[in-house]
C-alpha positions as CSV (number, residue, x, y, z in Angstrom):
1,M,0.0,0.0,0.0
2,E,2.8,2.4,0.9
3,R,4.7,1.6,-2.2
4,A,1.6,2.2,-4.4
5,A,1.0,5.5,-2.7
6,Y,4.6,6.6,-3.2
7,I,4.4,5.7,-6.9
8,L,1.2,7.7,-7.3
9,Y,2.8,10.7,-5.6
10,F,5.8,10.3,-7.8
11,V,3.6,10.3,-11.0
12,A,1.5,13.1,-9.7
13,N,4.5,15.4,-9.1
14,L,6.5,14.1,-12.1
15,A,3.8,14.9,-14.7
16,P,3.3,18.6,-14.1
17,K,7.0,19.3,-13.6
18,A,8.0,17.2,-16.6
19,L,5.5,18.8,-19.0
20,M,6.2,22.3,-17.6
21,F,9.8,21.7,-18.4
22,A,8.8,20.5,-21.9
23,L,6.7,23.7,-22.3
24,L,9.6,26.0,-21.3
25,V,11.8,24.2,-23.8
26,I,9.2,24.5,-26.6
27,L,8.6,28.2,-25.9
28,T,12.3,29.0,-26.3
29,R,11.8,28.0,-30.0
30,L,8.4,29.7,-30.5
31,M,9.1,33.0,-28.8
32,P,11.7,35.7,-29.3
33,M,14.2,35.8,-26.5
34,A,12.8,39.1,-25.1
35,E,9.3,37.7,-24.9
36,Y,10.5,34.5,-23.4
37,G,12.3,36.5,-20.8
38,L,9.1,38.4,-20.0
39,F,7.2,35.1,-19.8
40,M,9.7,33.8,-17.2
41,L,9.6,37.0,-15.2
42,V,5.8,36.6,-15.1
43,L,6.1,33.0,-13.8
44,T,8.8,34.1,-11.3
45,T,6.8,37.0,-9.9
46,A,3.6,34.9,-9.7
47,E,5.4,32.0,-8.1
48,I,6.9,34.3,-5.5
49,F,3.5,35.6,-4.5
50,D,1.8,32.3,-4.7
51,M,4.4,30.2,-2.8
52,A,5.5,32.8,-0.2
53,L,1.9,33.9,0.7
54,G,0.0,30.7,0.0
55,N,2.1,27.6,0.4
56,W,2.3,28.0,4.2
57,V,-1.5,27.2,4.2
58,R,-0.7,23.7,2.8
59,V,2.0,23.1,5.5
60,F,-0.4,24.4,8.2
61,A,-3.2,22.1,7.1
62,L,-1.0,19.0,6.7
63,R,0.6,19.8,10.1
64,S,-2.8,20.1,11.8
65,E,-4.4,17.1,10.1
66,G,-1.5,14.9,8.9
67,A,-1.3,12.9,12.1
68,V,-4.9,11.7,11.8
69,G,-5.7,12.0,8.1
70,G,-8.8,10.8,6.2
71,R,-11.2,13.6,7.2
72,M,-11.4,17.3,8.0
73,R,-13.9,18.8,10.4
74,P,-16.3,21.5,9.0
75,H,-14.9,24.4,11.0
76,R,-11.3,23.5,10.1
77,L,-12.3,23.2,6.5
78,G,-14.0,26.6,6.6
79,R,-10.9,28.1,8.2
80,L,-8.8,26.6,5.4
81,V,-11.1,28.2,2.8
82,V,-10.9,31.6,4.4
83,L,-7.1,31.4,4.7
84,T,-6.9,30.5,1.0
85,L,-9.2,33.3,-0.1
86,G,-7.4,35.9,2.1
87,M,-3.9,35.0,0.9
88,T,-5.1,35.0,-2.7
89,G,-6.5,38.5,-2.2
90,V,-3.2,39.8,-0.8
91,S,-1.3,38.1,-3.7
92,L,-3.6,39.7,-6.3
93,T,-3.0,43.2,-4.8
94,L,0.7,42.7,-5.0
95,A,0.3,41.4,-8.6
96,I,-1.3,44.7,-9.6
97,L,1.4,46.7,-8.0
98,S,4.1,44.6,-9.8
99,G,2.6,45.7,-13.1
100,L,2.7,49.3,-12.1
101,L,6.4,49.0,-11.3
102,R,7.2,48.2,-15.0
103,H,7.2,51.1,-17.3
104,D,6.9,48.8,-20.3
105,Q,4.2,46.1,-20.6
106,G,2.8,47.1,-17.2
107,V,-0.8,46.2,-17.7
108,P,-0.3,42.9,-19.6
109,F,2.3,41.9,-17.0
110,A,0.0,42.5,-14.1
111,L,-2.9,40.7,-15.9
112,A,-0.7,37.7,-16.5
113,V,0.5,37.5,-12.9
114,A,-3.1,37.9,-11.6
115,A,-4.4,35.1,-13.9
116,Y,-1.7,32.8,-12.6
117,L,-2.6,33.5,-9.0
118,L,-6.4,33.1,-9.5
119,A,-5.9,29.8,-11.2
120,F,-3.5,28.2,-8.6
121,A,-5.6,29.1,-5.6
122,P,-8.4,26.4,-6.2
123,L,-5.8,24.0,-7.4
124,R,-3.8,24.2,-4.1
125,L,-6.9,24.0,-2.0
126,G,-8.1,20.9,-3.9
127,L,-4.7,19.2,-3.6
128,I,-4.5,19.9,0.1
129,L,-7.9,18.3,0.7
130,L,-7.1,15.3,-1.4
131,Q,-3.8,14.8,0.4
132,I,-5.5,15.0,3.8
133,R,-8.2,12.6,2.8
134,R,-5.4,10.3,1.3
135,M,-7.2,10.2,-2.0
136,H,-3.9,9.3,-3.8
137,Q,-5.5,8.3,-7.1
138,A,-7.5,11.5,-7.4
139,Y,-4.4,13.5,-6.5
140,A,-2.5,11.9,-9.3
141,L,-5.4,12.4,-11.7
142,V,-5.7,16.1,-11.0
143,E,-2.0,16.7,-11.4
144,S,-1.9,14.7,-14.6
145,L,-4.8,16.8,-16.0
146,R,-3.0,20.0,-15.1
147,A,0.2,18.7,-16.7
148,G,-1.3,17.9,-20.0
149,G,-3.7,20.8,-20.1
150,T,-1.0,23.5,-19.4
151,L,1.3,22.1,-22.1
152,A,-1.5,22.0,-24.7
153,A,-3.1,25.3,-23.7
154,A,0.0,27.4,-23.5
155,T,1.5,26.0,-26.6
156,G,-1.8,26.4,-28.5
157,A,-2.2,30.0,-27.4
158,T,1.3,30.8,-28.5
159,L,0.7,29.3,-31.9
160,L,-2.8,30.6,-32.5
161,V,-2.7,34.1,-30.9
162,G,0.9,35.0,-31.2
163,P,4.4,34.5,-29.7
164,Q,3.9,36.9,-26.8
165,F,4.1,36.2,-23.0
166,L,0.4,37.2,-22.3
167,P,-1.4,34.5,-24.4
168,A,1.0,31.8,-23.2
169,T,0.3,32.8,-19.6
170,L,-3.4,33.0,-20.0
171,G,-3.5,29.5,-21.6
172,L,-1.4,28.1,-18.8
173,A,-3.7,29.7,-16.2
174,G,-6.9,28.5,-17.9
175,A,-5.8,24.8,-17.9
176,T,-4.6,25.1,-14.3
177,L,-8.0,26.5,-13.2
178,A,-9.9,23.7,-14.9
179,A,-7.7,21.1,-13.2
180,G,-8.2,22.8,-9.8
181,L,-11.9,22.9,-10.1
182,V,-11.9,19.1,-10.8
183,G,-9.7,18.6,-7.8
184,L,-12.0,20.6,-5.5
185,A,-15.1,18.6,-6.8
186,L,-13.4,15.3,-6.1
187,A,-12.1,16.4,-2.7
188,L,-15.4,17.8,-1.4
189,R,-17.4,14.8,-2.6
190,G,-18.7,12.9,0.5
191,S,-17.2,15.4,3.0
192,A,-19.0,17.7,5.4
193,R,-19.8,21.2,4.1
194,P,-17.4,23.8,5.4
195,R,-18.6,26.0,8.2
196,L,-17.2,29.5,9.0
197,A,-14.8,29.3,12.0
198,R,-14.6,32.3,14.2
199,T,-11.4,31.4,15.9
200,G,-8.0,29.9,15.1
201,Y,-6.9,32.5,12.6
202,G,-4.4,34.0,15.0
203,A,-2.7,30.7,15.6
204,A,-2.6,30.0,11.9
205,M,-1.0,33.3,11.1
206,A,1.5,32.9,14.0
207,F,2.4,29.6,12.4
208,G,2.5,30.9,8.8
209,L,4.0,34.3,9.1
210,P,7.6,33.1,9.7
211,I,7.2,30.6,6.9
212,M,6.1,33.5,4.6
213,I,9.1,35.6,5.6
214,A,11.5,32.7,5.1
215,S,10.0,32.0,1.7
216,L,10.5,35.6,0.6
217,F,14.1,35.3,1.7
218,G,14.3,32.0,-0.2
219,Y,13.0,33.6,-3.3
220,T,15.5,36.4,-2.8
221,I,18.2,33.7,-3.2
222,G,16.6,31.9,-6.1
223,S,14.9,34.7,-8.1
224,V,16.3,38.1,-7.4
225,D,19.1,37.5,-9.9
226,R,16.5,37.6,-12.7
227,Y,15.4,41.1,-11.7
228,V,19.0,42.2,-11.4
229,V,19.9,40.7,-14.8
230,D,16.7,42.3,-16.3
231,A,17.7,45.7,-15.0
232,L,21.3,45.4,-16.1
233,M,21.2,43.3,-19.3
234,G,17.5,43.2,-20.4
235,P,14.9,40.5,-20.9
236,H,16.9,38.5,-23.4
237,A,19.5,37.8,-20.8
238,V,16.8,36.8,-18.4
239,A,15.7,34.2,-21.0
240,V,19.1,32.6,-21.0
241,L,19.3,32.6,-17.2
242,A,15.8,31.2,-16.8
243,A,16.3,28.5,-19.4
244,A,19.5,27.3,-17.8
245,Y,17.9,27.4,-14.3
246,S,15.0,25.3,-15.5
247,L,17.4,22.7,-16.9
248,A,19.4,22.6,-13.7
249,R,16.5,22.7,-11.2
250,Q,13.7,20.8,-12.8
251,P,15.4,17.3,-12.9
252,I,16.1,17.6,-9.2
253,D,12.6,18.7,-8.4
254,L,11.1,16.0,-10.7
255,F,12.5,13.2,-8.5
256,L,12.8,14.8,-5.1
257,G,9.5,16.7,-5.1
258,P,7.4,13.5,-4.9
259,L,9.5,12.3,-2.0
260,N,8.8,15.5,0.0
261,S,5.0,15.4,-0.7
262,Y,4.8,11.7,0.3
263,A,7.2,11.8,3.3
264,F,6.0,14.9,5.2
265,P,2.7,13.5,6.5
266,H,4.6,10.4,7.6
267,L,7.1,12.6,9.5
268,V,4.2,14.3,11.2
269,R,2.8,11.0,12.3
270,V,6.1,9.7,13.5
271,Y,6.9,12.9,15.5
272,E,3.5,12.9,17.1
273,Q,3.3,9.2,17.9
274,D,6.9,8.1,18.5
275,G,8.7,11.2,19.5
276,V,11.7,13.3,18.5
277,A,14.2,10.6,18.3
278,A,12.1,8.5,15.9
279,A,11.6,11.6,13.7
280,G,15.3,12.2,13.7
281,T,15.9,8.7,12.5
282,A,13.4,9.1,9.7
283,Q,15.1,12.4,8.8
284,A,18.4,10.6,8.5
285,G,16.9,8.1,6.1
286,L,15.4,10.9,4.0
287,L,18.8,12.6,3.9
288,T,20.4,9.5,2.6
289,T,17.8,9.1,-0.1
290,V,18.0,12.8,-1.1
291,T,21.7,12.5,-1.3
292,A,21.6,9.3,-3.4
293,V,19.1,10.7,-5.9
294,G,20.0,14.4,-5.9
295,G,23.8,13.8,-6.0
296,A,23.5,11.6,-9.0
297,I,21.3,14.1,-10.9
298,T,23.6,16.9,-10.0
299,A,26.7,15.1,-11.2
300,G,25.0,14.3,-14.5
301,L,24.0,17.9,-15.0
302,V,27.5,19.2,-14.4
303,L,29.2,16.7,-16.6
304,L,26.7,16.7,-19.4
305,A,25.8,20.4,-19.6
306,C,27.1,21.1,-23.1
307,P,25.4,18.1,-24.9
308,L,22.2,18.7,-22.9
309,L,22.0,22.3,-24.0
310,A,22.9,21.4,-27.6
311,V,19.9,19.0,-27.7
312,V,17.4,21.1,-25.8
313,L,17.9,24.8,-26.4
314,P,18.5,27.0,-29.5
315,E,22.0,28.2,-30.4
316,D,21.6,31.6,-28.8
317,Y,21.1,30.1,-25.3
318,R,24.0,27.6,-25.3
319,A,27.3,29.4,-24.7
320,E,26.3,31.3,-21.6
321,G,24.0,28.5,-20.4
322,A,26.9,26.0,-20.3
323,Q,28.8,28.4,-18.0
324,L,25.7,28.7,-15.7
325,M,24.6,25.0,-15.5
326,P,27.2,23.7,-13.0
327,W,26.7,26.5,-10.5
328,L,22.9,26.3,-10.8
329,A,22.8,22.5,-10.4
330,V,25.0,22.5,-7.3
331,G,23.0,25.4,-5.7
332,S,19.7,23.6,-6.4
333,L,20.9,20.5,-4.6
334,F,21.8,22.5,-1.6
335,L,18.5,24.4,-1.5
336,T,16.5,21.3,-2.1
337,T,18.2,19.5,0.8
338,K,17.5,22.5,3.0
339,F,13.8,22.6,2.1
340,F,13.1,18.9,2.0
341,I,15.2,17.8,5.0
342,F,16.3,20.4,7.5
343,D,13.3,22.7,7.3
344,N,11.1,19.9,8.4
345,A,12.3,20.4,12.0
346,F,10.7,23.9,12.1
347,H,7.3,22.5,11.0
348,L,7.4,19.5,13.2
349,S,8.4,21.3,16.3
350,K,6.1,24.3,15.5
351,R,9.1,26.7,15.9
352,T,8.6,28.3,12.6
353,W,9.7,31.8,13.9
354,L,13.3,30.5,13.8
355,Q,13.0,29.7,10.1
356,P,13.5,33.2,8.7
357,L,16.8,33.4,10.6
358,T,18.3,30.7,8.4
359,M,17.4,32.7,5.2
360,L,18.4,36.2,6.2
361,T,22.2,35.8,5.9
362,P,22.0,33.7,2.7
363,A,19.6,36.3,1.1
364,V,22.0,39.2,1.9
365,V,24.9,37.2,0.6
366,G,23.1,36.3,-2.6
367,V,21.9,39.8,-3.4
368,A,25.3,41.4,-2.6
369,L,27.2,38.8,-4.7
370,C,24.7,39.1,-7.6
371,A,24.9,42.9,-7.7
372,L,28.7,42.7,-7.4
373,L,29.4,39.9,-9.9
374,V,26.9,40.4,-12.7
375,P,28.2,43.8,-13.9
376,R,31.8,42.4,-13.8
377,V,31.5,38.8,-15.2
378,G,28.1,38.7,-16.7
379,L,25.5,36.0,-16.4
380,V,27.9,33.5,-14.7
381,G,28.0,35.9,-11.8
382,A,24.3,35.1,-11.2
383,G,25.2,31.4,-11.0
384,I,28.0,31.9,-8.6
385,S,25.9,34.0,-6.3
386,Y,23.1,31.5,-6.4
387,A,25.3,28.5,-5.5
388,T,27.0,30.4,-2.7
389,A,23.8,31.6,-1.2
390,C,22.1,28.1,-1.4
391,A,25.1,26.4,0.3
392,T,25.0,29.0,3.1
393,A,21.3,28.5,3.6
394,C,21.6,24.7,3.8
395,L,24.5,24.8,6.3
396,T,22.9,27.5,8.4
397,T,19.6,25.6,8.7
398,A,21.4,22.3,9.5
399,L,23.2,23.9,12.4
400,L,20.1,25.7,13.7
401,T,17.8,22.7,13.6
402,S,20.4,20.2,15.1
403,R,18.8,20.5,18.5
404,M,15.1,20.6,17.5
405,V,15.1,17.3,15.7
406,P,18.6,15.9,16.0
407,I,19.6,13.8,13.0
408,P,21.9,10.9,13.6
409,M,24.0,11.6,10.6
410,P,24.5,8.5,8.4
411,W,28.1,9.2,7.5
412,G,28.8,5.7,6.5
413,G,25.9,5.6,4.0
414,L,26.8,9.0,2.7
415,A,30.4,7.9,2.1
416,R,29.2,4.8,0.2
417,I,27.0,7.0,-1.9
418,A,29.9,9.3,-2.7
419,A,32.1,6.3,-3.7
420,A,29.4,4.9,-6.0
421,N,28.8,8.4,-7.5
422,L,32.6,8.8,-8.2
423,C,32.8,5.5,-10.0
424,A,29.7,6.4,-12.1
425,C,31.2,9.8,-13.0
426,L,34.3,8.2,-14.2
427,S,32.3,5.8,-16.4
428,L,30.2,8.8,-17.7
429,V,33.4,10.7,-18.7
430,A,34.8,7.7,-20.5
431,A,31.5,7.1,-22.4
432,R,31.2,10.8,-23.2
433,N,34.7,11.0,-24.7
434,L,34.1,7.9,-26.8
435,L,30.8,9.2,-28.2
436,V,31.8,12.8,-28.9
437,P,32.3,12.1,-32.7
438,Y,28.7,10.9,-33.0
439,G,27.0,14.1,-31.9
440,P,25.3,15.5,-28.7
441,M,22.3,13.1,-28.6
442,P,24.3,9.9,-28.6
443,V,26.6,11.5,-26.1
444,L,23.7,12.3,-23.8
445,I,22.0,8.9,-24.0
446,G,25.1,6.8,-23.9
447,S,26.7,8.7,-21.1
448,T,23.5,8.7,-19.0
449,L,23.1,4.9,-19.4
450,A,26.7,4.3,-18.4
451,F,26.3,6.4,-15.3
452,V,23.0,4.8,-14.3
453,V,24.3,1.2,-14.7
454,V,27.5,1.8,-12.8
455,Y,25.8,3.9,-10.1
456,A,23.1,1.3,-9.5
457,A,25.7,-1.5,-9.4
458,G,27.9,0.5,-7.1
459,L,25.1,1.2,-4.6
460,T,24.1,-2.4,-4.6
461,L,27.6,-3.8,-4.1
462,L,28.2,-1.3,-1.3
463,G,25.1,-2.6,0.5
464,L,22.6,0.3,-0.2
465,S,19.1,-0.8,-0.9
466,I,17.6,1.0,-3.9
467,R,14.3,-0.9,-3.4
468,R,14.0,0.3,0.1
469,A,14.5,3.9,-1.1
470,M,11.6,3.5,-3.4
471,Q,9.2,1.8,-0.9
472,T,10.0,3.8,2.3
473,P,12.4,6.6,1.6
474,W,12.7,7.5,5.3
475,S,14.2,4.1,6.1
476,P,18.0,3.7,6.3
477,L,19.3,2.6,2.9
478,V,22.0,0.4,4.3
479,Q,20.7,-3.2,4.1
480,D,20.6,-5.0,7.4
481,P,22.8,-8.1,7.5
482,A,21.1,-11.4,7.2
483,P,20.2,-12.8,10.6
484,V,22.6,-15.4,11.8
485,A,21.0,-18.6,12.9
486,P,21.8,-19.5,16.5
487,A,24.4,-22.2,17.0
488,L,23.0,-25.6,17.8
489,T,23.8,-26.8,21.3
490,P,24.6,-30.5,21.3
491,A,22.4,-32.5,23.5
492,V,24.0,-33.7,26.7
493,T,23.5,-37.5,27.2
494,K,23.3,-38.6,30.7
495,P,25.4,-41.6,31.5
């Protein structure tokens, strides 16, 4: 049952991310670079408002109901609806202001951001309720509908209306809204009608406000470089940065995002029922899984940046993109580890007011480095500042949370993963060098296969269970030794 649920969450998270990645690649060939840059600025601005101001509601709901699951009481459901509507209203206000700040394309920009926010509000609410009710198949269905719909609608709008950022955004928003309404209908079927709650909003905001502040700092690390590049170099440079960022970040999110969605409710139950020590052990298992999966993806992105860009992106994106990819990939792994592992301690212990402290210094470091390096070394300066800020954020959070939910660090397992990864990297480089004369696509496919085969064999030979990572990613990956049968005691014969 657990394995089936994990696979469903994997598919549910993989589909929208994979097809969004495909959409972003397709649009690089359909849109002029400046329009693509504006499209990515719209998505960045909307995602900042949506995630920073609205995603905490998901965490709050899962933290409150995750230990029980299966149902949600009418007043709590009503409170969740009110919180969703309130945060959406604040986000829309900020979306309008964001358009006023742009001297060019101000009204279309604000309209595009607002459409995105209006579409994602019902989708998030529906997915929260489906996750609480453990309707895994419906969750996967809604996310699959969103994935296919956004790809078809945004691509169709670009082809039929024109290669501008506004039609593509409206098409994406329309498909998202449709999937969200389906999700709400499925989630509310058979459940009690929501009732307006008069209390509990103060506690919810006390829980959520530090998460909002930390999220804004987080987006300062991951997104402020786009606005700096836009101001200094123009939307066409934003197009290169955003495309390289998508290539570096999406593969990591594709595989680690499902793990986070699936594992967090389990962590809540373990923390509530078995205590801090058991939650720390589960965190150690998750850290090993994240390192095994994320480390392999990062190594592949760093070593195969040039052939990947040659296959995926137009010529104008490739030279600067290849310089950015290694920095962006390493930074993304650090940031994902922070969000999916160490940040859990804040949510489990309900000490979310400490979370912004872990982002303040990295945010300042990221902004300062970006403003310093971009005018001097160009786009690669944005990559360096991103990687440095992400590493700082991960290490700061690990230190601060070490007493909230202590993690017994699995140094032995991490060392084995590093050894297997090193062997796989050597095989990748050898395959890459042999296949260079045949072009980028054979290089990409052959090198990836060589890496996967050697990596899987290395993990298995070193005693790490890939099957266990798929079934229960919070369990230690090191296989337990086979039980030794007790020695037989010879019978004593009486004389």
